[in-house]
N, CA, C and O atoms as a Tinker XYZ file with bonds, in Angstrom:
   476  protein
     1  N    -29.103000   10.644000    8.908000    73     2
     2  CA   -27.635000   10.802000    8.675000    64     1     3
     3  C    -26.748000   10.189000   10.118000    63     2     4     5
     4  O    -27.063000   10.273000   11.305000    81     3
     5  N    -25.754000    9.670000    9.585000    73     3     6
     6  CA   -24.766000    9.171000   10.804000    64     5     7
     7  C    -24.133000   10.174000   11.570000    63     6     8     9
     8  O    -23.814000   11.284000   11.142000    81     7
     9  N    -23.951000    9.721000   12.795000    73     7    10
    10  CA   -23.338000   10.638000   13.640000    64     9    11
    11  C    -21.921000   10.727000   13.647000    63    10    12    13
    12  O    -21.286000    9.758000   13.231000    81    11
    13  N    -21.266000   11.837000   14.094000    73    11    14
    14  CA   -19.972000   12.335000   13.317000    64    13    15
    15  C    -18.770000   11.290000   14.138000    63    14    16    17
    16  O    -17.623000   11.380000   13.700000    81    15
    17  N    -18.979000   10.460000   15.134000    73    15    18
    18  CA   -17.923000    9.380000   15.119000    64    17    19
    19  C    -17.995000    8.106000   14.606000    63    18    20    21
    20  O    -17.191000    7.189000   14.778000    81    19
    21  N    -19.338000    8.113000   13.757000    73    19    22
    22  CA   -19.609000    6.869000   13.141000    64    21    23
    23  C    -18.796000    7.339000   11.687000    63    22    24    25
    24  O    -17.948000    6.605000   11.181000    81    23
    25  N    -19.164000    8.606000   11.122000    73    23    26
    26  CA   -18.642000    9.439000   10.020000    64    25    27
    27  C    -16.970000    9.399000    9.990000    63    26    28    29
    28  O    -16.291000    9.355000    8.964000    81    27
    29  N    -16.467000    9.424000   11.377000    73    27    30
    30  CA   -15.122000    9.529000   11.305000    64    29    31
    31  C    -14.521000    8.049000   11.304000    63    30    32    33
    32  O    -13.386000    7.877000   10.861000    81    31
    33  N    -15.249000    7.011000   11.782000    73    31    34
    34  CA   -14.702000    5.666000   11.791000    64    33    35
    35  C    -14.695000    5.381000   10.458000    63    34    36    37
    36  O    -13.704000    4.997000    9.838000    81    35
    37  N    -16.055000    5.608000    9.894000    73    35    38
    38  CA   -15.785000    5.001000    8.366000    64    37    39
    39  C    -14.810000    5.552000    7.463000    63    38    40    41
    40  O    -14.284000    4.908000    6.555000    81    39
    41  N    -14.530000    7.028000    7.793000    73    39    42
    42  CA   -13.447000    7.863000    6.598000    64    41    43
    43  C    -12.020000    7.077000    7.348000    63    42    44    45
    44  O    -10.990000    7.135000    6.676000    81    43
    45  N    -11.955000    6.441000    8.543000    73    43    46
    46  CA   -10.719000    5.929000    8.834000    64    45    47
    47  C    -10.403000    4.654000    8.297000    63    46    48    49
    48  O     -9.260000    4.265000    8.058000    81    47
    49  N    -11.586000    3.932000    8.091000    73    47    50
    50  CA   -11.336000    2.585000    7.516000    64    49    51
    51  C    -11.245000    2.401000    6.256000    63    50    52    53
    52  O    -10.731000    1.403000    5.751000    81    51
    53  N    -11.844000    3.554000    5.498000    73    51    54
    54  CA   -11.839000    3.638000    4.031000    64    53    55
    55  C    -10.242000    4.114000    3.699000    63    54    56    57
    56  O     -9.612000    3.667000    2.740000    81    55
    57  N     -9.718000    5.073000    4.639000    73    55    58
    58  CA    -8.478000    5.771000    4.491000    64    57    59
    59  C     -7.345000    4.491000    4.635000    63    58    60    61
    60  O     -6.449000    4.305000    3.812000    81    59
    61  N     -7.533000    3.797000    5.638000    73    59    62
    62  CA    -6.758000    2.720000    5.787000    64    61    63
    63  C     -6.622000    1.589000    4.780000    63    62    64    65
    64  O     -5.497000    1.236000    4.427000    81    63
    65  N     -7.763000    0.982000    4.282000    73    63    66
    66  CA    -7.837000    0.296000    3.174000    64    65    67
    67  C     -6.974000    0.843000    1.953000    63    66    68    69
    68  O     -6.057000    0.218000    1.421000    81    67
    69  N     -7.329000    1.858000    1.667000    73    67    70
    70  CA    -6.485000    2.694000    0.530000    64    69    71
    71  C     -4.971000    2.688000    0.682000    63    70    72    73
    72  O     -4.197000    2.401000   -0.232000    81    71
    73  N     -4.650000    3.000000    1.805000    73    71    74
    74  CA    -3.360000    3.204000    2.364000    64    73    75
    75  C     -2.474000    1.731000    2.388000    63    74    76    77
    76  O     -1.287000    1.592000    2.091000    81    75
    77  N     -3.328000    0.804000    2.788000    73    75    78
    78  CA    -3.077000   -0.693000    2.624000    64    77    79
    79  C     -2.406000   -1.196000    1.355000    63    78    80    81
    80  O     -1.380000   -1.863000    1.221000    81    79
    81  N     -3.407000   -0.613000    0.299000    73    79    82
    82  CA    -3.425000   -1.282000   -0.982000    64    81    83
    83  C     -1.954000   -0.611000   -1.598000    63    82    84    85
    84  O     -1.181000   -1.238000   -2.322000    81    83
    85  N     -1.745000    0.873000   -1.118000    73    83    86
    86  CA    -0.637000    1.442000   -1.584000    64    85    87
    87  C      0.594000    0.797000   -1.199000    63    86    88    89
    88  O      1.494000    0.779000   -2.039000    81    87
    89  N      0.852000    0.089000    0.296000    73    87    90
    90  CA     1.872000   -0.306000    0.725000    64    89    91
    91  C      1.849000   -1.689000    0.114000    63    90    92    93
    92  O      2.922000   -2.181000   -0.235000    81    91
    93  N      0.693000   -2.376000   -0.050000    73    91    94
    94  CA     1.121000   -3.906000   -0.620000    64    93    95
    95  C      1.640000   -3.910000   -2.031000    63    94    96    97
    96  O      2.358000   -4.804000   -2.478000    81    95
    97  N      1.172000   -2.698000   -2.807000    73    95    98
    98  CA     1.536000   -2.897000   -4.117000    64    97    99
    99  C      2.904000   -1.862000   -4.356000    63    98   100   101
   100  O      3.298000   -1.617000   -5.496000    81    99
   101  N      3.364000   -1.468000   -3.510000    73    99   102
   102  CA     4.868000   -0.869000   -3.616000    64   101   103
   103  C      5.677000   -1.500000   -4.433000    63   102   104   105
   104  O      6.323000   -0.748000   -5.163000    81   103
   105  N      5.888000   -2.771000   -4.577000    73   103   106
   106  CA     6.929000   -3.340000   -5.437000    64   105   107
   107  C      6.790000   -3.257000   -7.063000    63   106   108   109
   108  O      7.712000   -3.357000   -7.872000    81   107
   109  N      5.225000   -3.021000   -7.370000    73   107   110
   110  CA     4.837000   -2.578000   -8.587000    64   109   111
   111  C      4.861000   -1.385000   -9.040000    63   110   112   113
   112  O      5.032000   -1.209000  -10.247000    81   111
   113  N      4.714000   -0.451000   -8.278000    73   111   114
   114  CA     4.539000    1.117000   -8.740000    64   113   115
   115  C      6.113000    2.033000   -8.243000    63   114   116   117
   116  O      6.354000    3.183000   -8.608000    81   115
   117  N      6.967000    1.247000   -7.415000    73   115   118
   118  CA     7.922000    1.898000   -7.122000    64   117   119
   119  C      9.172000    0.623000   -6.812000    63   118   120   121
   120  O      9.568000    0.447000   -5.660000    81   119
   121  N      9.587000   -0.016000   -7.706000    73   119   122
   122  CA    10.400000   -1.024000   -7.621000    64   121   123
   123  C     11.598000   -0.843000   -7.224000    63   122   124   125
   124  O     12.207000   -1.771000   -6.692000    81   123
   125  N     12.252000    0.569000   -7.432000    73   123   126
   126  CA    13.736000    0.682000   -6.912000    64   125   127
   127  C     13.510000    1.173000   -5.591000    63   126   128   129
   128  O     14.424000    1.033000   -4.778000    81   127
   129  N     12.543000    1.676000   -5.269000    73   127   130
   130  CA    11.983000    1.988000   -3.669000    64   129   131
   131  C     12.149000    0.934000   -3.081000    63   130   132   133
   132  O     13.076000    0.806000   -2.281000    81   131
   133  N     11.235000   -0.107000   -3.367000    73   131   134
   134  CA    11.397000   -1.437000   -2.711000    64   133   135
   135  C     12.377000   -2.028000   -2.480000    63   134   136   137
   136  O     12.712000   -2.379000   -1.348000    81   135
   137  N     12.984000   -2.234000   -3.479000    73   135   138
   138  CA    14.303000   -3.084000   -3.515000    64   137   139
   139  C     15.560000   -2.405000   -2.631000    63   138   140   141
   140  O     16.557000   -3.091000   -2.409000    81   139
   141  N     15.476000   -1.148000   -2.180000    73   139   142
   142  CA    16.413000   -0.502000   -1.375000    64   141   143
   143  C     16.182000   -1.552000   -0.084000    63   142   144   145
   144  O     17.078000   -2.189000    0.470000    81   143
   145  N     14.778000   -1.571000    0.247000    73   143   146
   146  CA    14.590000   -2.164000    1.678000    64   145   147
   147  C     14.188000   -3.664000    1.522000    63   146   148   149
   148  O     14.350000   -4.494000    2.417000    81   147
   149  N     13.693000   -3.910000    0.399000    73   147   150
   150  CA    13.671000   -5.783000    0.320000    64   149   151
   151  C     14.794000   -6.529000   -0.146000    63   150   152   153
   152  O     14.919000   -7.732000    0.084000    81   151
   153  N     15.568000   -5.889000   -0.756000    73   151   154
   154  CA    16.541000   -7.091000   -1.449000    64   153   155
   155  C     18.368000   -6.745000   -0.937000    63   154   156   157
   156  O     18.848000   -5.614000   -0.851000    81   155
   157  N     19.015000   -7.886000   -0.697000    73   155   158
   158  CA    20.115000   -7.371000    0.072000    64   157   159
   159  C     20.927000   -6.615000   -0.779000    63   158   160   161
   160  O     20.564000   -6.238000   -1.894000    81   159
   161  N     22.173000   -6.351000   -0.207000    73   159   162
   162  CA    23.210000   -5.361000   -1.157000    64   161   163
   163  C     23.540000   -5.932000   -2.376000    63   162   164   165
   164  O     23.973000   -7.085000   -2.382000    81   163
   165  N     23.389000   -5.233000   -3.542000    73   163   166
   166  CA    23.783000   -5.627000   -4.708000    64   165   167
   167  C     23.228000   -6.196000   -5.465000    63   166   168   169
   168  O     23.812000   -6.655000   -6.447000    81   167
   169  N     21.720000   -6.383000   -5.235000    73   167   170
   170  CA    20.894000   -6.933000   -6.047000    64   169   171
   171  C     19.577000   -5.864000   -6.294000    63   170   172   173
   172  O     19.306000   -4.783000   -5.771000    81   171
   173  N     18.943000   -6.620000   -7.261000    73   171   174
   174  CA    17.673000   -5.759000   -7.646000    64   173   175
   175  C     16.405000   -6.346000   -7.709000    63   174   176   177
   176  O     16.471000   -7.532000   -8.031000    81   175
   177  N     15.120000   -5.872000   -7.487000    73   175   178
   178  CA    13.953000   -6.431000   -7.469000    64   177   179
   179  C     13.664000   -6.895000   -8.763000    63   178   180   181
   180  O     14.038000   -6.234000   -9.732000    81   179
   181  N     13.074000   -7.902000   -8.896000    73   179   182
   182  CA    12.429000   -8.263000  -10.265000    64   181   183
   183  C     10.929000   -8.703000  -10.008000    63   182   184   185
   184  O     10.684000   -9.571000   -9.171000    81   183
   185  N     10.118000   -8.203000  -10.606000    73   183   186
   186  CA     8.682000   -8.467000  -10.615000    64   185   187
   187  C      8.162000   -9.364000  -11.757000    63   186   188   189
   188  O      8.292000   -8.729000  -12.804000    81   187
   189  N      7.741000  -10.320000  -11.938000    73   187   190
   190  CA     7.433000  -11.172000  -13.066000    64   189   191
   191  C      5.805000  -11.837000  -13.100000    63   190   192   193
   192  O      5.332000  -12.591000  -12.250000    81   191
   193  N      5.354000  -11.499000  -13.911000    73   191   194
   194  CA     3.943000  -12.116000  -14.139000    64   193   195
   195  C      4.164000  -13.920000  -14.767000    63   194   196   197
   196  O      4.918000  -14.151000  -15.712000    81   195
   197  N      3.443000  -14.941000  -14.114000    73   195   198
   198  CA     3.695000  -16.231000  -14.632000    64   197   199
   199  C      2.505000  -16.939000  -14.816000    63   198   200   201
   200  O      1.528000  -16.714000  -14.102000    81   199
   201  N      2.494000  -17.914000  -15.858000    73   199   202
   202  CA     1.172000  -18.504000  -15.917000    64   201   203
   203  C      1.352000  -19.835000  -15.568000    63   202   204   205
   204  O      2.381000  -20.372000  -15.979000    81   203
   205  N      0.442000  -20.597000  -14.784000    73   203   206
   206  CA     0.433000  -21.796000  -14.269000    64   205   207
   207  C     -1.082000  -22.418000  -14.312000    63   206   208   209
   208  O     -2.152000  -21.885000  -14.607000    81   207
   209  N     -0.779000  -23.669000  -13.929000    73   207   210
   210  CA    -2.171000  -24.247000  -13.832000    64   209   211
   211  C     -2.377000  -25.333000  -12.729000    63   210   212   213
   212  O     -2.705000  -26.518000  -12.782000    81   211
   213  N     -2.064000  -24.487000  -11.717000    73   211   214
   214  CA    -2.171000  -25.253000  -10.182000    64   213   215
   215  C     -3.367000  -25.537000   -9.807000    63   214   216   217
   216  O     -3.620000  -26.660000   -9.370000    81   215
   217  N     -4.349000  -24.537000   -9.913000    73   215   218
   218  CA    -5.834000  -24.598000   -9.570000    64   217   219
   219  C     -6.935000  -24.578000  -10.764000    63   218   220   221
   220  O     -8.002000  -25.188000  -10.833000    81   219
   221  N     -6.455000  -23.862000  -11.497000    73   219   222
   222  CA    -7.515000  -23.732000  -12.586000    64   221   223
   223  C     -6.437000  -23.580000  -13.975000    63   222   224   225
   224  O     -5.380000  -22.982000  -13.774000    81   223
   225  N     -6.665000  -24.022000  -15.108000    73   223   226
   226  CA    -6.057000  -23.922000  -16.428000    64   225   227
   227  C     -5.955000  -22.412000  -16.545000    63   226   228   229
   228  O     -6.887000  -21.646000  -16.303000    81   227
   229  N     -4.491000  -21.978000  -17.019000    73   227   230
   230  CA    -4.341000  -20.447000  -17.487000    64   229   231
   231  C     -4.246000  -19.306000  -16.179000    63   230   232   233
   232  O     -4.148000  -18.089000  -16.334000    81   231
   233  N     -4.290000  -19.894000  -15.104000    73   231   234
   234  CA    -4.460000  -18.928000  -14.145000    64   233   235
   235  C     -2.622000  -18.256000  -14.397000    63   234   236   237
   236  O     -1.620000  -18.713000  -14.945000    81   235
   237  N     -2.987000  -16.828000  -13.569000    73   235   238
   238  CA    -1.480000  -16.014000  -13.608000    64   237   239
   239  C     -1.605000  -15.791000  -12.103000    63   238   240   241
   240  O     -2.501000  -15.811000  -11.259000    81   239
   241  N     -0.091000  -15.538000  -12.165000    73   239   242
   242  CA     0.500000  -14.863000  -10.731000    64   241   243
   243  C      1.432000  -14.122000  -11.029000    63   242   244   245
   244  O      1.906000  -13.932000  -12.149000    81   243
   245  N      1.836000  -13.518000   -9.709000    73   243   246
   246  CA     2.969000  -12.258000   -9.700000    64   245   247
   247  C      4.294000  -13.056000   -8.946000    63   246   248   249
   248  O      4.033000  -13.808000   -8.007000    81   247
   249  N      5.449000  -12.909000   -9.295000    73   247   250
   250  CA     6.398000  -13.289000   -8.658000    64   249   251
   251  C      7.475000  -12.418000   -8.198000    63   250   252   253
   252  O      8.401000  -12.317000   -9.004000    81   251
   253  N      7.587000  -11.797000   -7.164000    73   251   254
   254  CA     8.595000  -10.977000   -6.616000    64   253   255
   255  C      9.921000  -11.477000   -6.125000    63   254   256   257
   256  O      9.914000  -12.399000   -5.309000    81   255
   257  N     11.067000  -10.966000   -6.538000    73   255   258
   258  CA    12.158000  -11.702000   -6.090000    64   257   259
   259  C     13.359000  -10.827000   -6.366000    63   258   260   261
   260  O     13.455000  -10.103000   -7.357000    81   259
   261  N     14.296000  -10.954000   -5.385000    73   259   262
   262  CA    15.721000  -10.210000   -5.229000    64   261   263
   263  C     16.631000  -10.997000   -6.184000    63   262   264   265
   264  O     16.744000  -12.211000   -6.014000    81   263
   265  N     17.308000  -10.358000   -7.210000    73   263   266
   266  CA    18.259000  -11.031000   -8.241000    64   265   267
   267  C     19.771000  -10.457000   -8.101000    63   266   268   269
   268  O     19.842000   -9.232000   -8.004000    81   267
   269  N     20.683000  -11.004000   -8.083000    73   267   270
   270  CA    21.716000  -10.499000   -8.101000    64   269   271
   271  C     22.468000  -10.182000   -9.557000    63   270   272   273
   272  O     21.765000  -10.358000  -10.552000    81   271
   273  N     23.558000   -9.823000   -9.722000    73   271   274
   274  CA    24.298000   -9.166000  -10.855000    64   273   275
   275  C     24.832000  -10.466000  -11.602000    63   274   276   277
   276  O     25.601000  -10.301000  -12.550000    81   275
   277  N     24.472000  -11.708000  -11.232000    73   275   278
   278  CA    24.870000  -13.063000  -11.943000    64   277   279
   279  C     23.461000  -13.519000  -12.190000    63   278   280   281
   280  O     23.522000  -14.622000  -12.733000    81   279
   281  N     22.193000  -13.128000  -12.018000    73   279   282
   282  CA    20.948000  -13.526000  -12.147000    64   281   283
   283  C     20.389000  -14.802000  -11.275000    63   282   284   285
   284  O     19.536000  -15.649000  -11.538000    81   283
   285  N     21.177000  -14.599000  -10.192000    73   283   286
   286  CA    20.878000  -15.789000   -8.994000    64   285   287
   287  C     19.739000  -15.123000   -8.137000    63   286   288   289
   288  O     20.001000  -14.051000   -7.592000    81   287
   289  N     18.848000  -15.524000   -8.026000    73   287   290
   290  CA    17.823000  -15.198000   -6.829000    64   289   291
   291  C     18.423000  -15.166000   -5.602000    63   290   292   293
   292  O     18.986000  -16.153000   -5.129000    81   291
   293  N     18.340000  -14.009000   -4.995000    73   291   294
   294  CA    18.506000  -13.849000   -3.546000    64   293   295
   295  C     17.359000  -14.160000   -2.580000    63   294   296   297
   296  O     16.263000  -13.599000   -2.597000    81   295
   297  N     17.736000  -15.102000   -1.753000    73   295   298
   298  CA    16.476000  -14.927000   -0.768000    64   297   299
   299  C     16.848000  -14.574000    0.906000    63   298   300   301
   300  O     17.837000  -15.141000    1.370000    81   299
   301  N     16.252000  -13.876000    1.575000    73   299   302
   302  CA    16.377000  -13.275000    2.742000    64   301   303
   303  C     14.848000  -13.086000    3.487000    63   302   304   305
   304  O     14.051000  -12.183000    3.236000    81   303
   305  N     14.700000  -13.979000    4.282000    73   303   306
   306  CA    13.351000  -13.712000    4.904000    64   305   307
   307  C     13.311000  -12.799000    5.722000    63   306   308   309
   308  O     12.290000  -12.112000    5.769000    81   307
   309  N     14.695000  -12.462000    6.828000    73   307   310
   310  CA    14.958000  -11.451000    7.553000    64   309   311
   311  C     14.562000  -10.102000    6.910000    63   310   312   313
   312  O     13.787000   -9.269000    7.381000    81   311
   313  N     15.321000  -10.039000    5.610000    73   311   314
   314  CA    15.292000   -8.798000    4.598000    64   313   315
   315  C     13.820000   -8.476000    4.003000    63   314   316   317
   316  O     13.372000   -7.337000    3.869000    81   315
   317  N     13.236000   -9.517000    3.714000    73   315   318
   318  CA    11.693000   -9.575000    3.516000    64   317   319
   319  C     10.896000   -8.979000    4.627000    63   318   320   321
   320  O     10.378000   -7.871000    4.489000    81   319
   321  N     10.777000   -9.682000    5.739000    73   319   322
   322  CA    10.220000   -9.042000    6.583000    64   321   323
   323  C     10.096000   -7.693000    7.233000    63   322   324   325
   324  O      9.051000   -7.095000    7.491000    81   323
   325  N     11.440000   -7.279000    7.475000    73   323   326
   326  CA    11.952000   -5.841000    7.708000    64   325   327
   327  C     11.401000   -5.064000    6.577000    63   326   328   329
   328  O     10.482000   -4.276000    6.799000    81   327
   329  N     11.882000   -5.215000    5.370000    73   327   330
   330  CA    11.376000   -4.406000    4.253000    64   329   331
   331  C      9.742000   -4.186000    4.193000    63   330   332   333
   332  O      9.352000   -3.055000    3.903000    81   331
   333  N      8.893000   -5.088000    4.423000    73   331   334
   334  CA     7.464000   -5.354000    4.451000    64   333   335
   335  C      7.188000   -4.135000    5.448000    63   334   336   337
   336  O      6.325000   -3.309000    5.151000    81   335
   337  N      7.981000   -4.013000    6.728000    73   335   338
   338  CA     7.260000   -3.121000    7.598000    64   337   339
   339  C      7.998000   -1.658000    7.309000    63   338   340   341
   340  O      7.507000   -0.682000    7.877000    81   339
   341  N      9.017000   -1.485000    6.554000    73   339   342
   342  CA     9.672000   -0.337000    6.199000    64   341   343
   343  C      8.661000    0.158000    5.290000    63   342   344   345
   344  O      8.042000    1.157000    5.656000    81   343
   345  N      8.366000   -0.397000    4.095000    73   343   346
   346  CA     7.235000    0.039000    3.003000    64   345   347
   347  C      6.043000    0.015000    3.883000    63   346   348   349
   348  O      5.443000    1.073000    3.692000    81   347
   349  N      5.473000   -0.662000    4.699000    73   347   350
   350  CA     4.422000   -0.110000    5.355000    64   349   351
   351  C      4.596000    1.223000    5.977000    63   350   352   353
   352  O      3.558000    1.877000    5.879000    81   351
   353  N      5.515000    1.824000    6.557000    73   351   354
   354  CA     5.905000    2.893000    7.004000    64   353   355
   355  C      5.948000    4.206000    6.089000    63   354   356   357
   356  O      5.549000    5.360000    6.245000    81   355
   357  N      6.632000    3.494000    5.028000    73   355   358
   358  CA     6.812000    4.611000    3.946000    64   357   359
   359  C      5.453000    5.225000    3.161000    63   358   360   361
   360  O      5.318000    6.403000    2.829000    81   359
   361  N      4.435000    4.091000    2.936000    73   359   362
   362  CA     3.351000    4.142000    2.017000    64   361   363
   363  C      2.241000    4.190000    2.839000    63   362   364   365
   364  O      1.340000    4.977000    2.547000    81   363
   365  N      2.134000    3.389000    3.947000    73   363   366
   366  CA     0.604000    3.377000    4.687000    64   365   367
   367  C      0.577000    4.611000    5.685000    63   366   368   369
   368  O     -0.417000    5.331000    5.776000    81   367
   369  N      1.794000    4.819000    6.468000    73   367   370
   370  CA     1.245000    6.296000    7.372000    64   369   371
   371  C      1.136000    7.391000    6.744000    63   370   372   373
   372  O      0.324000    8.197000    7.196000    81   371
   373  N      1.884000    7.742000    5.563000    73   371   374
   374  CA     1.691000    9.088000    5.134000    64   373   375
   375  C      0.468000    9.260000    4.293000    63   374   376   377
   376  O     -0.044000   10.379000    4.286000    81   375
   377  N     -0.124000    8.208000    3.510000    73   375   378
   378  CA    -0.918000    7.748000    2.548000    64   377   379
   379  C     -2.482000    8.017000    3.338000    63   378   380   381
   380  O     -3.388000    8.733000    2.912000    81   379
   381  N     -2.471000    7.207000    4.606000    73   379   382
   382  CA    -3.603000    7.146000    5.651000    64   381   383
   383  C     -3.877000    8.646000    6.175000    63   382   384   385
   384  O     -4.959000    9.230000    6.129000    81   383
   385  N     -2.620000    9.158000    6.698000    73   383   386
   386  CA    -2.869000   10.673000    7.455000    64   385   387
   387  C     -3.251000   11.450000    6.369000    63   386   388   389
   388  O     -4.133000   12.275000    6.604000    81   387
   389  N     -2.762000   11.391000    5.115000    73   387   390
   390  CA    -3.169000   12.459000    4.103000    64   389   391
   391  C     -4.734000   12.296000    3.821000    63   390   392   393
   392  O     -5.483000   13.229000    4.111000    81   391
   393  N     -5.187000   11.230000    3.312000    73   391   394
   394  CA    -6.505000   10.736000    3.221000    64   393   395
   395  C     -7.414000   11.136000    4.457000    63   394   396   397
   396  O     -8.429000   11.806000    4.267000    81   395
   397  N     -7.060000   10.738000    5.664000    73   395   398
   398  CA    -8.057000   11.105000    6.787000    64   397   399
   399  C     -8.001000   12.612000    6.890000    63   398   400   401
   400  O     -9.056000   13.177000    7.179000    81   399
   401  N     -6.901000   13.352000    6.690000    73   399   402
   402  CA    -6.914000   14.761000    6.716000    64   401   403
   403  C     -7.943000   15.386000    5.776000    63   402   404   405
   404  O     -8.783000   16.180000    6.201000    81   403
   405  N     -7.867000   15.011000    4.461000    73   403   406
   406  CA    -8.585000   15.428000    3.371000    64   405   407
   407  C    -10.181000   15.377000    3.514000    63   406   408   409
   408  O    -11.098000   16.084000    3.097000    81   407
   409  N    -10.094000   14.264000    4.264000    73   407   410
   410  CA   -11.694000   13.475000    4.310000    64   409   411
   411  C    -12.278000   14.308000    5.532000    63   410   412   413
   412  O    -13.474000   14.592000    5.473000    81   411
   413  N    -11.607000   14.687000    6.534000    73   411   414
   414  CA   -11.737000   15.277000    7.805000    64   413   415
   415  C    -11.995000   16.924000    7.183000    63   414   416   417
   416  O    -13.028000   17.406000    7.649000    81   415
   417  N    -11.420000   17.638000    6.446000    73   415   418
   418  CA   -11.690000   18.986000    6.045000    64   417   419
   419  C    -13.159000   18.884000    5.170000    63   418   420   421
   420  O    -14.031000   19.745000    5.291000    81   419
   421  N    -13.278000   17.851000    4.386000    73   419   422
   422  CA   -14.230000   17.678000    3.422000    64   421   423
   423  C    -15.567000   17.672000    4.299000    63   422   424   425
   424  O    -16.583000   18.157000    3.800000    81   423
   425  N    -15.600000   17.125000    5.624000    73   423   426
   426  CA   -16.543000   16.818000    6.463000    64   425   427
   427  C    -16.965000   18.294000    7.180000    63   426   428   429
   428  O    -18.087000   18.800000    7.219000    81   427
   429  N    -15.877000   18.740000    7.654000    73   427   430
   430  CA   -15.847000   20.148000    8.192000    64   429   431
   431  C    -16.458000   21.209000    7.444000    63   430   432   433
   432  O    -17.271000   21.988000    7.940000    81   431
   433  N    -16.058000   21.241000    6.218000    73   431   434
   434  CA   -16.454000   22.233000    5.310000    64   433   435
   435  C    -18.245000   21.817000    4.681000    63   434   436   437
   436  O    -19.067000   22.646000    4.290000    81   435
   437  N    -18.411000   20.489000    4.751000    73   435   438
   438  CA   -19.908000   20.005000    4.395000    64   437   439
   439  C    -20.701000   20.772000    5.582000    63   438   440   441
   440  O    -21.695000   21.465000    5.362000    81   439
   441  N    -20.112000   20.553000    6.939000    73   439   442
   442  CA   -20.981000   20.522000    7.980000    64   441   443
   443  C    -21.426000   22.336000    7.989000    63   442   444   445
   444  O    -22.550000   22.797000    8.190000    81   443
   445  N    -20.252000   23.043000    7.726000    73   443   446
   446  CA   -20.482000   24.408000    7.888000    64   445   447
   447  C    -21.583000   24.973000    6.854000    63   446   448   449
   448  O    -22.519000   25.688000    7.214000    81   447
   449  N    -21.368000   24.587000    5.594000    73   447   450
   450  CA   -22.236000   24.526000    4.484000    64   449   451
   451  C    -23.835000   24.289000    4.996000    63   450   452   453
   452  O    -24.752000   25.096000    4.840000    81   451
   453  N    -23.895000   23.322000    5.473000    73   451   454
   454  CA   -25.272000   22.652000    6.092000    64   453   455
   455  C    -25.655000   23.671000    7.316000    63   454   456   457
   456  O    -26.846000   23.969000    7.411000    81   455
   457  N    -24.835000   24.166000    8.157000    73   455   458
   458  CA   -25.159000   24.785000    9.247000    64   457   459
   459  C    -25.383000   26.375000    8.460000    63   458   460   461
   460  O    -26.330000   27.047000    8.869000    81   459
   461  N    -24.672000   26.837000    7.554000    73   459   462
   462  CA   -25.314000   28.264000    6.887000    64   461   463
   463  C    -26.506000   28.157000    6.165000    63   462   464   465
   464  O    -27.248000   29.130000    6.033000    81   463
   465  N    -26.795000   26.893000    5.614000    73   463   466
   466  CA   -28.094000   26.806000    4.645000    64   465   467
   467  C    -29.281000   26.825000    5.858000    63   466   468   469
   468  O    -30.298000   27.497000    5.685000    81   467
   469  N    -29.112000   26.175000    6.882000    73   467   470
   470  CA   -30.296000   26.237000    8.189000    64   469   471
   471  C    -30.611000   27.223000    8.685000    63   470   472   473
   472  O    -31.743000   27.298000    9.163000    81   471
   473  N    -29.605000   28.477000    8.755000    73   471   474
   474  CA   -29.588000   29.517000    9.519000    64   473   475
   475  C    -30.183000   30.539000    8.899000    63   474   476
   476  O    -30.273000   31.632000    9.457000    81   475
């Protein structure tokens, strides 16, 4: 059995990986929320799957862009960078905290159960 600090470290790493996945995929599962922070005023977030043959025939990729009312793609590196950090704050921090709390509670309850069984 591993020591408590190692268990907590493992839980923290797993929680961080899951939380990062939630933050990185925000435009796919919450496009309207992501658009508020990623796109300039008056444009919407467009997520498209495309097919190409750059490396291997038939490969697919995902394109995320902001489109204004006329259909023109809006580019803003500053907005994209700022939006990335805001989305990390919205998704990563709460997800990480919730997973870490739940995992810690499970550890405590499990430890209590094993302590009661040995007494």
